[in-house]
N, C-alpha and C positions, 0 to 999 in steps of 0.2 A: 748760474742756472746749477739744477742739482745734477749730480753725476746719471743718475737713471732716467733722467728726463732727456738729458743730451743722449745716451745711449738708445732711449727710445725713439728721439726722432732720427737719430743715423739709420738705425733698423726700417723706420717707413720711408727714407728716402732709399735706401738700397729696394724695397718690395715695390716702388714707385716704379722704379729703374728697371727693373725687372719686368715689370708687369707691360712696361712700356716697351719693351722687347719684345714678349711673345703679342702686344697686339700688332707690333708692326707685322713682326713674322708671319701671323697667323693672316693680316691682312693679304699681305703678297701674295697668298697662295687660296685665299677665298676669293675676294675682289673682284681679280679678272673673271671669274667663271662666267661663261654664257653670256660676256657682256663684250659691246665693241670695245676696242683698244683706246680709245679716245674716253670713253665713259671709265673705264675701269683705269684708267691714269688719271683722268681728274678727283676720283674717291680717294686714290692711293695718295696722290699728293694734296690732299684735305688731310687723310689720316696721319701722313707722315710729319707734316707742318703744326697739326695740333692733335694727337693722337688720340686724346679722353674725347674731346668733341667731335673729331673726326668720327669714332667709333658709333659714338650716340646719335650722331646724326644720321650714319649708315644704318643704321639698325631702325630710324625711325623712316626713311625715305630711298633705302637702298633696294627695297623688293618692290617689284610690281606685280606679283601676283595677286588673283580674285578669288581664288580657290578653285578647287576643281568641279564642284557641283557646277560652279555658271559656266565653263567652259564644256563639260560635258552635256549640259542642256544644249549650248548653244549649237552644237555638232550633230545633236540628235534632229532640231526643230531643223537646220540646212540640210541635212541628208533627207527628211520628209520633203522638202521644199524640191529638190532634186528629182526624188521619187516620183513626185506629182508631174513635173515638167515631162520628163520620159513616158509616163504613164499617158499624156494626152499630145505626144508625139510632135511633140513644141521641136523638131529637127534645126530650126534655125538658132534657138536659144541655144542647145546646146553644142552645135556644128560653125561658129562664126567663122565667115572667113574675110577675104582679103588682110589689108595689112596692121587691122586690131586683132588678127587670129591668136598670134603669140600674146599680147596683153589680154585678152578675153579669157584663153585658157588659164594665163598666171591668176587674173583674179577666182576663176573657177576652183581652182586647184588650192589656193590659200582660204576665200571665203566662202565658197561651196555653190554660191547663187550665180545662175548663168545667164549669158546674154540674151535677151530679146529684142525681136523685131516688131515694128508696125507701134511704137509709141507716139504718143503727144507730148510737145512740149514747150509751155510758155516761161521765157524769161522775164521776171520780176526784179525790177532796179528801183524801184520806188517804194521807201519806208512802210508810208500809210496805206498804200496802195495794195502791200503785200498782205498787210494785217485785214483789208477790207475785202481783199480776194479769198483768205480763209474763212473768213467771217461768213461770207454768202455762200460756201460750200456748207459750212454748217449747219445753216439753215436749212439745205434741204437735206439733210441726214434723216435716215429712216431706221437704220439700224444699229451704226457705232461709229463712233468718233474718238479716236485715239490721239493723243497731244502728246509729245517728247520735245520737250524744250530744255536746254542746259540753264539759260536765267528766264524766270518766268515771276511777271508781277503783273498785279491787277490795278493799273491803274489810268490816267485821262485817255492814253490812247489803245490799250487794250482792253478795256472795260466793253466796246461793242462785241469784242471777239466772246471775251468769257459770257457778256450776257447772252451770245448765242448758244454758247456751250450749255448755261444753265436752262434756259428755254428747251434747248434740246432733250435733256434729263429728264425734266419735268413731263415730256411726250412722251416717254417710254425709250428713248434712244439710249442706250448702252454709253456714256462717256467716261474714257479713262485717261489720267494727266498724271504724266511723271516730268518730275522737275531736279535739276543736280541738286543736291541737299547745301553743299558749301557755297556750290556759284550762284543759288539763288539767295543765299541764306546772307550773302554780304549786301545785299540791296537795302536802301532803308525802308521800304514797303512790304519787306519778309512778312513781318508779323499779321501784318493788316489782309496779305494774302492767306495764310492759314485761317485767320480769323472767317476770313468771307467763305473758302472753301470747304469749311466745317458745316457752315449754314447751309450747302447745297446735297443734290445727290449726285456730284458727280464723286465718281472714284478715283483716290488719287493716291500717289506715293513718292516721299523723295527717294532719288536715287544715290547709291552708293554712302547711304547714312553713314555718319559717326557718332557713337554714343556708348558711353563706357556702361551705363546702367544695365543698356540692353546686350553688354556683350559685341557689338558692331563698331571693332578696333581693324584697320586696314591702316596703308599708310595713309596719309592726311590729302596729300596733292594730286591722290587720282582720281579724275573728272567725269562725268558721262558730259561729252560736249556736244551729242549727237543735236540737231533740231530737226524733227518729222510732224507731221500732221499727214494723219489716214482718214478719209471719210468714206464707210461702207467700201470700202472695197475698189471704188470706183475712182477717185481721184485722190491726190498726196500732194504734199510739198515739204522741199527739203533746201537747205543752204545754209548761210552764214547768218539769219539774220535770228534773234533770241525776242523772248514774248515779253516784250519791257516798251517803253518809249525811247526813245533814240537819242536821247541824254542820259538814260540808266538810271535816271530820277535823283540823280547827286547835284546838289546846287552848286560845287566848284564847276561839273561840266555845264551846267545853264548860264553862269557866270563868264563863263570865258567861250558860250555860243556851241560847243564842243559837242557835235552830233555824231553816231555811227554813220556810215555809209555801206549798203549792204548789197549782196544778189540771190534770191530765192528763185526756183522752178518750180512750176507748178506741172504736174505728169498725169498722165492717165495711159492705160493700156497695161502689159504684165508687169511692169516695173514697178508698180504698186504694190503689189505683191511681197516682193523683193524688199521693200521698204516695209512693210507689214513683219518681215519675219524678222527682222531689228528690233521691232517696239515689241514683238511677243518675246522672242526673247530677254529684252531688257524689264518687260512685266512681270513674267514670271520669277526671274532674279531678284526681284524688288517683291515680291507679293506672294509668290508660289502657285498664282491660277494661271492655267492655261487657257491662251485666248487662240489652240489652234484652228479653229471654227472660221474665224475671221480672215484666214490667207487664204484670199479665192481670188480669182482672174475675172474681172467683168471687162464687157464690149465697151469702147469707145464710145461715149456720144456723142450723137451729133444736134445744131452743126458745127464746125469747128472752131475752138476759143478764136477770137478776134488776136493778130499777133502771134500765134500759136504756131507749132512746125511738126508735121506729122510726118509719119514715116521714119523715126527715126530710133536708131538702133541703144540701147541702155542697158545698163549691167551696175548695180549698186555694189559697193567695196564698202564692206564693216570692217573696222580695225579698230586695235585698242589692247588694253592688259587681257581680256577675255581670249586673245588671238595668242599662238606661240611665234608667229609672225608678224613685220612690220606690214600689214597688207599696201596701206598707204602709199608708205615710202616705195617698195617693189613697183607699185604702180606707174608712181611719179618717172622712175627712174626708167622705167621700159619705154613709155612715151617721148621721156626726153631724148633718148638715145635716139627712135624712130622720125624725132623730127629733120624734117629736109630744106624747107626753106624759112620756117616762120615760127617763132616760141614766145607768147606772150603769157607771162607768168602775174597772178596777182595774190599777195600773200601781204596781210598785216604786221605778221610776226614771220621773219624769212632767216632763219638760223639752222643751215643745213647741215646735216653731217658729211664727211667726208665724201660719202658716194653719192651724194646729192649735189654738193659742189662741185664733184668732178662731174656729172651729168651736165650740169648746166653749163661751166666754163669750157668744158669739149664740145657742147653744140656750137657755141661760139666760134669757138675756135676752129671749126672745121666748118662755118660760113654762113652758119643759119641766123636771123636776123632775131635775138633774144633781147627781149624787152622784160624787164621788174618792174612792179608798180610797187612801190612801200610809201610810209608814211612821213612826209616831213617832221612829223612831233611825236613826242611817246606819250604814249597814255600808261606805257607799263616800261616803267626805267630799267630793269635790269633787261631783260627783252629786245629791249629800242638799244641799247648799247652794245649789246651782245650780237646784233643783226649790223650794228654799223662795223663790225669786225672784219666784215666780210667782203666790205667794199673794195677794197683796193685792189683784192684778188677778183673780182666780177670785173670791173672796171680795165682792169689788164690784161683780162680775155677777151675783150670787147662787148660783153652787156651791157644793155643801154638801162642804165636805174632813171626811174620818173619817182620824183618825190609828192606825194599828193599833199594840198596845202593844209595847215594848221587854220584853225582848230579844228578842222574836220577828223574823224579815225574813218580810214579807208578799210573796212573790216571783211568787205569779201572775199571770198576764196574761191579762184577758179584759176583755170590756164586752158589755152586754147594752143591747138600744133596744127601748123599747116591752116588748112580752109576746111577741114572736113570732122576734126577729134575735139572734143574739151572734156574737161571736167569740173565739177560744179559740186559744192557741198561743206561742210563745218571744216574741214581740215587744214590747220594753217600749215608750211613748210617749216617746222620746227621738232625738235628734239621730243616735245612734249606731245604736240599732237602724234607724232610717231608712235610712242612708247607708252605713254600716260593717258592719255583720252581716249577713251571711246569717240570713236569718229565715224560719218558716214560721207563720202564720196559717189556721184554718180558718174559714172562713163558713158559719154554722150559720142552718137557718131551719124552725124546729118549736116550737110551743107548749111539748110537753113536755121537750123539753131546756133552753128557757127556764126552765122552772118548777124544774126541777132546778138550774139553776144559781141561781136565784133563794134555795132554801134553805139554799147557799153564802153569797152574799151576808146572808143573814139573819145567819149566824152571825159572819160580819164584825162586823156592824152593833152587834151586840150587844155587841162584845169593843174596838170602836174610838170614843172619844168624839169629838165633832163639835169644831174649829177654831174658834172663834166670832174674829168683826171684835176685838171689844174686847180680847180674850187675846193676839190676832197682833198688835195694835199697840202692846203691852207689851214687845217684842222690843227689844234694847239695838241701839242705831247700831252697834258694833261689828259683832254676827251681822248686822245688814242691809247691813254694808259686806264682811264676807265674801261673803253672798249675793250681791250683784250683782257681784264679781271670779269668783265662781264662774260665772255664768250668762254673761259672756264668754267664759273658758274651753271653757264647754260649744258654742260655736258654731263652735270651730276645728276643723271636719270638712273 
């Protein structure tokens, strides 16, 4: 080797060492800023272990910012809704009473949306039935239909719904459709969806699109995970179900008999307006078009929808990177600490941060009957194993873990507190839903609606065997190792 080449390689080696030291020192002072200790530590471990790869990963995935413009618009719209509520003299909405006063006030401070009384709520736990219920409302539309779903596909199950949208647009109804760009793009029939939409009068846009050519660049794993349908401001739907057939159009799911199990709610009353606020915010953010004129409150129709609960107090809780706080996490913790007798949690992906883990285990330790429904099998490898890493702590605290049987995927996201309170929506109980996804949850107060959800829970219990401590301790060391590694990766938010 020539002397000059050896000298050059030596200089490069020294520079690389110096650069690595600089990267590590900077990381120690920059990464922990405005992050949870667990998240900051996970990033630091990655950077210290593999400095160059770690810093590249941090540059791509370390920021949850979606820009000041989006946050400012969201704040302005929410302020207008609050002003409208005050102008209407909706004292019940602005001054919630009883055990929920603290939680409702918290939600209002964080998300600006009030609690409203006198809503009607129907729980929909049948997959095809939910699609049909939405289709029936679209057929009645006279002014506008707003559709926002994380994953959207035009397939054999949703075709009738899309045909109703097309028919509505043809008769002069303003139909607007939002779907998450990357979330829907991963579905095999995505290109067919775009082709069909382009041939209609439906106004549509992808949410959080990424395009180098158009300068649309952001952290690639930010998602808009909301599921919302609003028709004429008189009725709305939200929950966990995506707009797609239950096997997600994937041959491997069909071969395995794997289908998603969901829960949606159909709502009427003032809560419809507040769901419309979230759609209006997202629509403006993606298209620049204001739809403030659709933020209206309409009277509840008669007669009562079969199986629905009347007189329900509701509060919409929006969350995501557009907010400076983790609204859904704070709500969950508040309600869990308020539980006195029973707490039933349903979350397909349960990867809690320290605060939520403490809230759940503390509830069990102080005598609350806590049950957690999760999946027996895995549809997402990393999240599934990260979730399993918490089972020991939960079981030791007295939490009853129920495993929904494979090949089905329990994708419903809701929980009930005692006999009067429930939360239903799109948010999982994991890091992603707390910090990276736009989510929507609805806080519900009313014995009737909780009883209806209890019927759904009873079905889950009949199908889901309980995981015991003895069985859990028999898992292999290799499985435990994988679980713990995946737990670390889950904190990289």
